[in-house]
N, C-alpha and C positions, 0 to 999 in steps of 0.2 A: 429463595425457595429455587432448589433445583431437583430438577428430573433426572434419573439415570443416565449415564452416558450412552450414546448410542451414535451409529454412524449414520450421516446423512449425505445423499449423493447432491452434489450442486451441478448446475450446467455452465456452460460460459455464458450465458444471458448475465449473471452476476456481474460481468464486466461492464455490461451496459449500465448497470444501477452505480457500480462504482464510478465511470466514467461521467454519469450525471452529477454527482457529487465532486469529482475534479473540476467540471466546467463552471462551478459556481463560483468556483476560487482558488484558479489554476496558480496565481501569485503565490498563495499559501503553503501549497503543496512544494512548489519548487525550492521556496525559501527553506523550507525544512529539509528537503535533498542536498540543497546545496552547503546549508549551515551545520547539518549533523548526520548526512549520509544516511537519512531515512531513506528506505525504498518506498516510495511512493505507491507503488501496486499492493505492498502488503499493508500499509497503512490505510487506504483505501479498502481492502479485503477486512482489516480489522473493525473497519466502521460499519462496513456491511453486515458481518457476524453479529456484532452489538445490536444493530437493528433488530436482527432476526431472533434474537437473544439465545445466540448459539455461542458458546464460550469454549474455546481451546485454553490448553494449559502453558504456562511459560516453557515447558518443555517441548510443546508441539510448535509454539512458537517459533522456537531455535529449530525446529525440523524444517518448517517452511521456509525459514531465512536460507538454511545450507542448501535448501532444492534449487535456489536461483543463484546462489554466491559465487558459484564458478563462472557460470554463463555472464554474469552481471559484470565481475571482475575483469574476466577476460576479452570480454567482447562489446557489450554493452554501454560500459562507461567509458572505455577508450573512443569509442566510436563517439559519445555523447561530447567528450572533450573536443575531438576532432572538429565536430562539426560546430562546435561553440568558435573554436579558432578560424575556421575556414570562413565562418559568417562575413568577416571584413572582406575577404577576396571573392566573393560570389556574388552575382545578381540574385535577384528574389526567386526567380524560375529554378536555378542551380539548388540554392539555399531549401527550397522548398522539396527539391528530391532529396536532399539530404534528411529532413525531417521525415519524409516518409518512409525511406528505409530505418530510422529507428522508431517507428511508430512499428513497422515490421518487427523489429526485434523485442517492442515492448509486449507486444501479441505474444512470442516464443516465451517471454517470461511468465505471462500470465497462464499460457498453457501449462508451463510446468508446476506452477503454483496451484493451479486446478487439480491438476493431477495429484499431487501430494496430498491435497487439501481432502480429496474424496478418500483416500487410505487412512485418516484419522479420524477417531471416535470423539466428538466434544461432547459438553452438557448443555442441555434445552434449559433456559431459565424461564420460570413464570412469566407470564407477559410484562409484570412490573416486578424487575429486581430490587432486592432489598440494599442495594448497594454495599452488601458488606464482601460481595465477591468481587475481584478483579475483573476488569474488562479486558476484552482482547485488545483495545487500544493501550492499556496499562502494559499489559504485558508484553507488547510489541516494542513501546516506547523504552520500556525499562531494558531492554538488550542494548540500548544506546546509554543506559545510565539517564534517562530522561523519564519525568511522570508527565500525566497527561495536562497540568498546569503549562508546560511550555506552549499547546496550541493555542489557547486563550493568550498567552504572553505575544506569542509570534503575529497573531492576529492583532491584537491592540497594538503593539509597536509600529508594524504596517499600516494602521490606519486601514485595515480591511476587516470584513465581517466574515465569518464562518457559521452563515447559515444555511 
């Protein structure tokens, strides 16, 4: 059962919770990013919002994706590819500096996502959803033609736990 749509304001602290989820199993998230071009920040945001029982529509997930699409395609992703290529040619300190720059770029993406999220109106579900309404994870992954089972499949294939 859901309550009426309303606009909730989220703070940058949501990324702390998202980073905690990421830190449990970073290889899992990177494998989704590399195999399916899933945006890790958006997937972590979807998981966070599901935990808060705050659901956005499919169209709202398309808007969130669009909010960072140009930045990601033109700046972040090319830099990430360059960093991965350069790894073989850099010492650890130099490579760490490249990772630090990439993290700055990720923070920029998170800021852009948070700004857009705070403009959207979601639906708050009761504490115990009845599983008839699609989750944020379902909405987001469907943009890639994926469903939530891919998360369990990749976790099993990689021999990782997603807990």
